[in-house]
C-alpha positions in Angstrom: 115.7 105.5 118.4 115.5 101.8 118.9 117.6 98.6 119.2 116.8 95.2 117.7 119.2 92.4 116.9 117.7 89.6 114.8 119.1 86.1 115.0 120.3 84.2 112.0 121.5 85.2 108.5 119.6 86.8 105.7 118.9 83.4 104.0 117.0 82.3 107.1 114.9 85.4 107.2 111.7 84.1 105.5 111.1 81.1 107.8 112.1 83.0 110.9 109.7 85.8 110.1 106.9 83.4 109.3 107.4 81.6 112.6 107.5 85.0 114.3 104.5 86.6 112.7 103.7 88.3 115.9 106.5 90.7 115.2 104.3 93.1 113.3 104.9 96.8 112.4 103.3 99.7 114.2 100.7 102.1 113.4 102.3 105.0 115.2 99.8 107.6 116.1 99.7 111.3 115.9 101.4 113.6 118.4 98.4 113.9 120.6 97.4 110.2 120.8 99.6 107.2 121.5 102.9 108.9 122.5 104.7 112.2 122.6 108.2 112.6 121.0 110.3 115.6 121.4 112.5 117.0 118.5 115.8 115.1 118.1 115.0 113.0 121.2 114.2 109.3 121.6 112.2 109.9 124.7 108.7 108.6 124.5 105.8 108.1 126.9 102.8 105.9 126.6 99.4 107.6 126.4 95.9 106.7 125.1 95.6 104.4 122.1 92.0 105.0 121.0 92.6 108.4 119.3 94.8 107.1 116.5 93.7 108.8 113.2 95.0 108.7 109.6 94.2 111.5 107.3 95.4 110.0 104.0 91.9 108.6 103.3 90.3 111.3 101.1 87.3 111.2 103.4 88.6 112.9 106.5 90.5 111.5 109.6 89.7 107.8 110.2 90.9 105.2 112.7 93.2 102.7 110.8 91.1 99.7 112.0 88.1 101.1 110.2 89.8 101.1 106.8 89.8 98.1 104.3 93.4 98.4 103.2 96.9 98.4 104.7 97.8 101.7 106.2 100.7 102.5 108.5 101.4 105.6 110.6 105.0 106.1 111.6 107.3 108.6 113.1 110.9 109.1 111.7 113.2 106.8 113.7 115.6 109.0 115.6 118.6 106.9 114.5 117.6 105.9 111.0 116.6 109.6 110.4 119.5 111.1 112.3 120.6 113.1 109.2 117.1 114.1 108.0 118.7 114.4 104.6 116.3 112.4 102.4 112.7 111.1 102.3 113.9 107.5 102.6 115.0 108.2 106.2 111.4 108.9 107.2 110.2 105.5 106.1 112.4 103.1 108.0 110.6 99.9 109.1 107.4 100.3 107.2 106.0 96.9 105.9 106.0 96.6 102.2 108.2 99.6 101.6 111.6 99.1 100.0 114.2 101.8 100.3 117.2 102.2 98.1 119.6 105.1 98.7 121.9 105.6 95.7 124.5 107.7 97.6 124.1 110.0 94.7 123.2 113.7 95.5 122.1 114.2 91.9 119.5 111.4 92.1 116.7 111.0 94.7 116.5 107.8 96.8 114.3 105.1 95.3 111.2 104.4 97.3 108.9 101.5 96.2 105.8 100.0 97.7 105.1 96.3 97.0 107.6 96.5 94.2 106.0 99.5 92.4 108.5 102.2 91.8 111.5 100.0 91.9 112.2 100.8 88.2 112.6 104.5 88.9 115.8 106.0 87.3 115.3 109.3 89.2 112.7 110.6 91.6 109.9 108.4 92.9 107.6 106.5 90.4 104.6 104.3 91.0 103.8 105.9 94.4 101.7 109.0 95.1 103.6 111.4 97.4 102.0 114.3 99.3 103.0 116.7 102.0 100.3 117.7 104.4 97.7 116.5 101.9 99.2 118.6 99.0 100.3 116.5 96.0 104.0 116.6 95.2 103.5 114.0 92.4 103.1 115.6 89.0 100.2 114.7 86.7 102.5 112.3 84.7 103.2 110.3 87.9 106.8 111.5 88.5 107.7 112.9 92.0 110.9 114.9 92.6 111.3 114.2 96.3 114.2 116.7 96.7 111.4 119.2 97.6 110.0 117.3 100.6 110.3 119.3 103.9 112.2 116.5 105.6 113.3 118.7 108.5 109.7 119.6 109.4 108.3 116.1 109.1 106.6 114.8 112.3 105.0 111.6 111.0 104.3 109.8 107.8 101.1 108.0 106.7 101.6 105.2 104.2 98.7 103.6 102.3 99.9 100.3 100.7 98.3 98.7 97.7 96.3 99.9 94.7 95.3 103.5 95.5 94.0 104.7 92.1 90.4 104.7 93.3 91.5 107.3 95.9 94.4 109.3 94.2 94.7 108.4 90.6 97.9 107.8 88.7 99.6 105.5 91.3 100.1 101.7 91.5 101.9 101.0 94.7 100.2 103.3 97.2 100.4 106.7 98.9 102.9 108.4 101.1 101.7 111.5 103.0 104.4 113.4 104.9 102.8 115.3 107.8 104.5 118.3 109.4 104.8 119.0 113.1 102.1 121.1 114.8 103.1 124.6 116.0 104.3 124.9 119.6 101.9 126.5 122.0 104.7 129.0 122.9 104.9 132.3 120.9 108.4 131.4 119.8 110.0 128.0 120.1 113.3 128.0 118.2 115.5 125.0 117.4 118.9 124.3 115.8 121.0 121.3 115.0 124.2 120.4 113.4 125.4 117.0 112.2 128.6 115.7 110.8 130.8 112.6 110.7 132.7 110.3 108.4 131.6 110.1 104.7 128.7 112.4 105.2 128.1 116.1 104.3 127.7 118.6 107.1 124.0 119.3 107.8 123.0 122.4 109.6 119.3 123.3 110.3 117.5 126.0 112.3 114.0 127.2 112.6 111.2 128.1 114.9 107.5 127.4 115.5 104.9 128.9 117.7 101.4 130.4 118.2 100.6 134.0 118.0 96.9 134.5 118.9 94.9 132.4 116.5 97.8 132.0 114.1 100.3 129.1 114.3 103.5 128.8 112.3 106.4 126.5 111.7 109.6 127.2 109.8 113.0 125.7 109.0 116.1 126.3 106.9 118.5 123.4 106.2 122.0 123.7 104.6 123.8 120.6 103.3 127.5 120.9 102.3 130.2 118.4 101.6 131.1 115.1 100.1 129.2 111.8 100.6 130.5 108.3 100.8 131.5 107.9 97.2 134.0 109.8 95.0 132.6 112.6 92.9 129.6 113.1 95.3 130.0 116.7 96.4 126.9 118.7 97.0 125.7 122.1 98.2 122.0 122.5 98.9 119.6 124.7 100.8 116.0 124.0 101.7 113.6 126.2 103.5 109.9 125.8 104.5 107.2 127.9 106.1 103.7 127.0 107.2 101.0 129.4 108.5 97.9 127.9 110.1 94.7 129.5 111.1 92.4 126.7 112.3 88.6 126.9 112.0 87.1 128.1 115.3 83.8 126.4 116.3 80.9 128.8 115.7 83.0 131.0 113.4 82.0 131.7 109.8 85.7 131.8 108.7 87.2 128.5 107.3 90.4 127.0 108.5 93.3 128.2 106.4 96.8 126.8 105.8 99.5 128.4 103.7 102.6 126.4 103.0 105.7 127.6 101.1 108.9 125.6 100.3 112.2 126.6 98.5 114.9 124.2 97.3 118.2 125.4 95.9 120.7 122.7 94.9 123.6 124.7 93.4 125.9 121.6 93.1 125.2 117.9 93.1 127.7 115.6 91.5 126.6 112.2 90.1 129.0 109.3 90.7 126.7 106.9 88.7 126.5 103.1 89.0 129.6 100.8 88.7 130.4 97.2 88.0 130.8 94.5 90.5 134.5 94.4 89.9 134.8 98.1 90.6 132.6 97.7 93.7 134.7 94.8 95.1 138.0 96.7 94.4 136.9 100.2 95.5 133.3 100.7 96.6 133.9 104.5 96.9 134.8 104.8 93.2 132.6 106.7 90.7 131.8 105.7 87.2 134.7 107.1 85.0 132.2 108.1 82.3 130.2 110.1 84.8 133.3 111.9 86.0 134.5 112.6 82.4 131.1 114.0 81.4 130.8 116.0 84.7 127.4 114.4 85.3 125.3 116.1 88.0 122.6 118.7 88.4 121.7 122.1 89.7 118.0 122.7 90.5 115.9 125.4 92.0 112.2 124.9 92.9 109.6 127.0 94.7 106.2 125.7 95.9 103.2 127.5 97.3 99.9 125.9 98.5 96.7 127.2 100.1 94.3 124.8 101.9 90.8 125.7 103.0 88.8 123.6 105.4 85.1 124.5 106.0 82.8 122.5 108.2 79.2 122.4 106.8 77.1 121.8 109.8 77.8 118.9 112.2 78.0 116.1 109.6 79.8 117.5 106.5 83.0 119.3 105.6 84.6 120.8 102.5 88.3 120.8 101.8 90.0 122.5 98.9 93.6 123.0 98.0 95.2 125.1 95.3 98.9 124.8 94.7 101.6 125.7 92.2 105.3 125.2 91.6 108.1 126.5 89.4 111.4 124.5 88.8 114.5 124.9 86.7 116.9 122.0 86.2 120.3 121.8 84.5 121.2 118.2 84.3 124.5 117.1 82.6 124.2 113.4 81.9 126.6 110.9 80.4 124.7 110.9 77.1 123.5 114.5 76.8 122.8 117.7 78.8 119.2 118.4 79.8 117.7 121.8 80.7 114.1 121.9 81.8 112.0 124.9 82.9 108.9 123.7 84.5 105.7 125.2 85.9 103.0 123.0 87.4 100.0 123.2 89.7 96.6 122.0 90.5 93.4 122.0 92.5 92.1 119.3 94.8 88.6 119.3 96.4 86.8 116.9 98.7 83.3 117.0 100.1 82.6 114.4 102.9 79.6 113.8 105.0 78.1 111.3 107.4 74.4 110.3 107.8 72.1 107.3 108.0 70.1 105.0 105.8 67.4 103.7 108.1 69.3 102.3 111.0 72.6 102.0 109.1 75.3 104.6 109.3 76.5 106.0 106.0 79.7 107.9 105.1 80.1 109.5 101.7 82.9 111.4 100.0 83.3 112.9 96.6 85.8 115.2 95.0 88.3 115.5 92.2 91.8 116.5 91.2 92.8 118.8 88.4 96.6 119.0 87.6 98.8 120.6 84.9 102.4 120.5 84.0 104.3 122.6 81.5 107.9 121.6 80.7 110.2 123.6 78.4 112.8 121.0 77.5 116.1 121.3 75.6 118.7 118.5 75.2 122.2 119.2 74.0 125.2 117.0 73.0 127.5 116.4 75.9 130.9 117.7 74.6 132.9 118.2 77.8 135.3 115.3 77.0 135.3 115.7 73.2 138.9 115.6 72.0 138.3 116.8 68.4 135.6 118.8 66.8 132.7 116.9 65.3 129.3 117.8 63.7 127.6 117.4 67.1 130.5 119.0 69.0 131.9 121.8 66.9 133.6 123.3 70.0 135.4 120.8 72.2 135.7 120.8 76.0 132.3 122.6 76.4 129.4 121.3 78.5 126.8 121.9 75.8 127.2 121.0 72.1 124.6 121.2 69.4 120.9 121.2 70.3 119.4 117.7 69.9 115.9 118.3 71.2 113.8 121.5 71.8 110.2 120.9 72.7 107.3 122.0 74.9 105.8 119.1 77.0 102.3 119.7 78.3 100.5 117.3 80.6 97.1 117.7 82.1 95.0 115.4 84.2 91.5 115.3 85.6 90.2 112.7 88.1 86.8 112.9 89.8 86.1 110.3 92.5 83.3 109.1 94.8 83.5 106.8 97.8 80.8 105.5 100.1 80.7 103.4 103.2 77.7 101.6 104.8 77.5 100.0 108.2 75.8 96.7 107.4 75.9 95.9 111.1 77.5 97.7 114.1 80.7 95.7 113.6 80.6 95.3 109.7 81.5 98.1 107.3 81.2 97.8 103.5 82.8 100.4 101.2 83.0 101.0 97.5 84.7 103.7 95.4 85.4 104.6 91.9 87.6 107.1 90.1 87.8 108.1 86.4 91.1 109.5 85.2 92.1 111.1 81.9 95.8 112.1 81.4 96.7 114.0 78.3 100.3 114.3 77.0 101.1 116.9 74.3 104.5 117.6 72.7 105.2 120.7 70.6 108.4 120.2 68.6 110.4 123.4 68.1 113.4 121.8 66.4 112.2 121.4 62.8 114.6 121.3 59.8 114.7 119.7 56.4 116.2 116.6 57.9 114.4 116.7 61.2 110.6 116.6 60.7 108.0 117.9 63.1 107.6 115.3 65.9 104.7 117.1 67.6 101.8 115.0 68.8 99.5 114.0 71.7 98.1 111.0 73.5 95.3 110.8 76.1 95.3 107.8 78.5 92.1 106.9 80.3 91.2 104.7 83.2 88.2 103.9 85.5 89.4 102.5 88.8 86.9 100.8 91.1 87.5 99.4 94.6 85.5 97.4 97.1 86.2 96.5 100.7 84.8 95.0 103.9 85.9 95.6 107.5 84.8 93.4 110.4 85.5 94.9 113.8 86.2 91.7 115.7 86.7 93.8 118.9 86.6 97.5 119.6 90.4 97.7 119.0 90.9 95.1 116.3 89.6 94.3 112.8 89.8 92.0 109.8 89.4 93.3 106.3 89.4 92.3 102.7 89.6 94.5 99.6 89.6 94.3 95.8 91.0 97.3 94.0 92.5 98.5 90.8 95.4 100.8 89.8 96.4 102.8 86.8 99.9 104.2 86.1 101.0 106.2 83.0 104.5 106.5 81.7 106.1 109.9 82.6 106.9 112.5 80.0 110.6 111.3 80.1 109.6 107.7 79.7 107.3 108.5 76.7 109.9 110.8 75.2 113.0 108.5 75.3 112.3 106.5 72.1 114.9 103.9 71.3 115.3 105.2 67.7 116.4 108.6 69.2 113.6 110.6 67.6 111.7 113.3 69.5 108.0 113.3 70.2 105.8 110.8 72.0 106.3 107.0 71.9 103.1 105.7 70.4 103.7 102.1 71.5 104.3 102.6 75.3 101.2 101.8 77.2 100.1 102.6 80.8 100.2 99.7 83.2 97.1 98.5 84.9 96.7 96.2 87.9 94.1 94.3 90.0 94.8 93.7 93.6 93.3 91.3 96.2 94.2 91.9 99.9 93.3 90.3 103.2 94.6 91.7 106.5 94.1 92.3 110.2 95.2 95.1 112.5 94.6 96.3 116.0 95.8 97.7 119.3 96.6 96.0 122.6 96.4 98.8 125.2 97.4 96.6 128.1 100.8 96.0 126.5 101.0 99.2 124.5 101.2 97.1 121.3 100.1 98.2 117.8 100.1 95.5 115.2 99.1 94.7 111.6 99.4 91.8 109.1 98.4 91.7 105.4 98.6 89.3 102.5 98.1 90.4 98.9 98.1 89.3 95.3 98.5 91.9 92.5 98.3 91.0 88.8 99.5 93.7 86.3 99.5 93.9 82.6 101.7 96.1 80.4 104.1 96.8 83.4 106.6 99.5 82.6 110.1 98.1 82.5 113.4 100.2 82.1 116.3 99.0 79.9 119.5 100.3 78.3 120.8 99.7 74.9 124.4 99.1 73.9 126.1 102.4 73.0 123.3 104.4 74.7 125.8 105.8 77.3 123.3 105.0 80.1 120.1 106.5 78.7 117.1 104.8 80.0 114.4 103.5 77.7 111.1 101.8 78.6 108.9 99.0 77.3 105.9 97.0 78.5 106.0 93.5 80.0 102.9 91.5 79.1 101.8 90.3 82.6 103.3 90.2 86.0 102.1 88.9 89.4 103.0 90.0 92.9 102.3 87.8 95.9 103.3 89.0 99.3 102.8 89.2 103.0 103.6 92.0 105.4 103.7 92.2 109.2 104.5 94.9 111.7 104.3 95.8 115.4 105.4 98.3 117.9 105.4 97.9 121.7 106.1 100.2 124.7 107.1 98.2 127.8 108.3 100.5 130.5 111.6 102.1 129.4 111.8 99.8 126.4 110.3 100.6 123.0 110.5 98.0 120.2 109.3 98.0 116.6 109.7 95.8 113.6 108.5 95.3 110.1 108.8 92.2 107.8 108.0 92.0 104.1 107.9 88.9 101.9 107.7 89.7 98.2 107.3 87.0 95.6 107.2 89.1 92.4 107.4 87.3 89.0 107.1 88.0 85.3 104.3 85.8 83.9 104.3 86.8 80.2 107.2 88.9 79.0 108.9 88.4 75.6 111.7 90.6 74.3 112.6 89.6 70.8 112.8 85.8 71.0 113.8 85.8 74.7 111.1 84.9 77.2 111.5 86.1 80.8 108.4 84.2 82.0 109.0 82.9 85.6 111.9 85.3 86.3 111.8 87.5 89.4 111.1 91.2 89.0 114.4 92.9 89.7 115.1 95.6 92.2 113.3 94.3 95.3 114.5 91.7 97.9 112.3 88.7 98.4 112.5 89.0 102.2 113.3 92.0 104.3 113.2 92.8 108.0 113.8 96.2 109.6 113.6 96.7 113.3 114.7 98.8 116.2 114.5 99.4 119.9 115.4 102.1 122.5 116.0 101.7 126.2 115.9 104.7 128.4 117.9 104.7 131.7 118.8 107.6 134.0 118.3 110.3 131.3 120.2 108.4 128.6 118.8 106.5 125.7 120.6 103.5 124.1 119.2 102.8 120.7 119.8 100.8 117.6 118.5 99.5 114.3 118.7 96.4 112.2 118.2 96.2 108.4 118.2 92.7 107.0 117.4 91.7 103.4 118.0 88.9 100.9 119.8 89.3 97.6 118.3 91.5 94.8 118.4 90.6 91.1 119.6 93.4 88.9 118.1 92.6 85.5 115.1 90.9 83.9 117.2 87.8 83.0 118.2 87.3 86.7 121.7 87.0 85.5 123.3 88.4 88.6 122.5 89.7 92.1 123.4 92.3 94.6 124.2 90.4 97.8 121.9 90.4 100.8 122.7 92.6 103.7 122.6 92.5 107.5 123.3 96.0 108.8 123.2 97.2 112.4 123.2 100.7 113.9 123.9 101.8 117.5 123.6 105.2 119.2 123.6 106.8 122.6 121.9 110.1 123.3 120.7 112.3 126.1 118.4 115.2 126.7 119.6 117.9 129.1 117.6 120.9 130.2 119.7 124.0 131.0 118.1 127.3 131.7 115.0 126.7 129.6 117.1 125.3 126.7 117.0 121.6 125.8 120.3 120.1 124.6 120.1 116.8 122.8 123.6 115.4 121.9 123.8 112.1 119.9 126.7 109.8 118.9 125.8 107.1 116.5 127.5 104.4 114.4 125.7 103.2 111.4 126.6 99.9 109.7 128.3 98.9 112.9 130.1 95.8 111.5 131.2 97.5 108.3 129.2 95.3 105.9 129.9 95.9 102.2 126.6 96.1 100.3 124.8 97.8 97.4 122.5 100.5 98.6 120.7 100.5 95.3 120.9 98.9 91.8 120.4 100.3 88.3 118.0 97.8 86.8 118.8 96.4 83.3 121.9 98.6 82.9 124.4 97.8 80.2 128.1 97.1 80.6 127.5 95.5 84.0 127.0 98.9 85.7 124.3 97.7 88.1 125.7 98.6 91.5 125.5 101.8 93.7 127.5 100.9 96.9 126.3 101.8 100.4 128.6 103.3 103.0 130.7 101.2 105.3 130.9 101.9 109.0 129.9 105.5 109.5 130.2 107.7 112.6 127.6 110.5 113.2 127.8 113.2 115.8 124.8 115.5 116.2 124.0 118.3 118.6 120.4 119.7 118.7 119.1 122.7 120.7 115.5 123.7 121.3 113.5 125.6 123.8 112.2 123.6 126.7 108.5 122.9 125.9 107.9 122.6 129.6 107.6 126.4 129.5 104.4 126.2 127.3 101.2 127.3 129.0 
């Protein structure tokens, strides 16, 4: 937990940050490298800096300064992630990452990287999400992040920029949530409970440990209660278990990891977006239509993955993962009721090796991804508020009326890749990679009548995504880099299926978006001051960008179209420093995102800002440790956000502070970690998220005012470990 108080107001943010470009965000290393952090504690201690490694490279663990793209390693901020309720809490103060919490338990928080993903109506779009290297993103590019094991997260690796040459169907980058390592003790239990104003009660418990060669981690989390807004009750349970058997040197047995997750949301109400007038009058209010239609969801999902790691001699290794998932979703919306039964899975392989070409070191990696998705989808008329019988609602006051859509949606994808790196000189690395993707969408219509023809069909979307990069190691602990890369992003099954004419099947006109990115940056470590820093500047041009919109009378249903061309120019900076008892970190993002060629009917939006992302944003924090106590705080500052393509109105900028005090007390081998925190200390009224291009002025999803949190955590004292 950290404290940082920026000077000035949000409108002064850009020049201040440009003048203070040394305030750059951290590459926070893994548990055994730059610092050690205890569970639910802000205590840190400096350690060595040279061992920092990032694993989200598809070629094995690498030092960030060896990579020709922007990459950040971060640990969940102990104040920003005090609840550990959603994936957005794990990503506080990461450059280029914009977070939008909708305060809606029926919809995931929106996470975007360099503006990609800001259009998402639910889940995460435009960004590839993994947990411990296992894909959570479906082959159509959609990620339901309600299944992320937030409780077990120890660090997060974020790759920013075009990542298709590494991972496929993603435009903004990659987020890989990494779980904590097992304790060296046979059994190391923990428990915590958190409550407060305008937040549900969150209770979690679990254990980790090592039994002979086998390590394990586990957790169960229960979330019950209302959120900040009206009509936001929820009841959810999450559980996770990991079993690890590492490869032993000299052994013929490979390393094995088995990971299982369960998510059961048996109630999640959806307050929806509201107008500015409603937000100004009562920011806690829910959309009356959402309440009348009893919008919300119940969802159950189970995931299972097996990862095998096998060294092949001293210079090569093979990694393979097979995974599968089942999910059922009942989702009453304002315009219909959706039921989806889903099964999905895939296989990921990677072979990497090092060698030499004459006197030049060479690193090679090759592999591929195979994924599939099988959705059994039904959509019904929403009749819960029907006053009189109609053809669509023959029985009034029922959740489900007549069947509107009944179809099987099948998605499969295959993506082989190869990447190579050559040391042109001891301090100069050149790399190149390419990936070929094919994503096939098929729909089997099962609602065929004399007036409703067969809407079955299929589409296959292809892309070849190359990337080139150079890294110059200016010093042993610093580097400059440049990269040219491409990205490819398909519409999801929902985006392809929501046709403005209301018919079923696949939209034949909606295209995948493609982008070309140029990036220059620098990053490094200053061991004398315990400083980790990075800067990056980029330009991304995209064509056929996927844009959401509503239509009058559509009751909030989202449709999608392609913008001709867009351009994104931006700069990012971040740093972290440990100075005695003081730890400070900060991240700044400047995002100049514009439509270049975008015509809707006779209206041109050329020159308009892409909505949903602030042009300037600063997130920072600090912690100060004194006599066993930790005083900590956060600051979240951002400029205004446009809410539609026409730039007709804005959600106001924000300047939000948080403050907390905590302590860690050892009693008889048990560690107690109480925390008292106040988030949004000054009670600023702001929109936590916006619904882009909504109709009826329903753009705004208000953020909480001043919120008190009280947490108590217990764990076994790790000092007892051998």
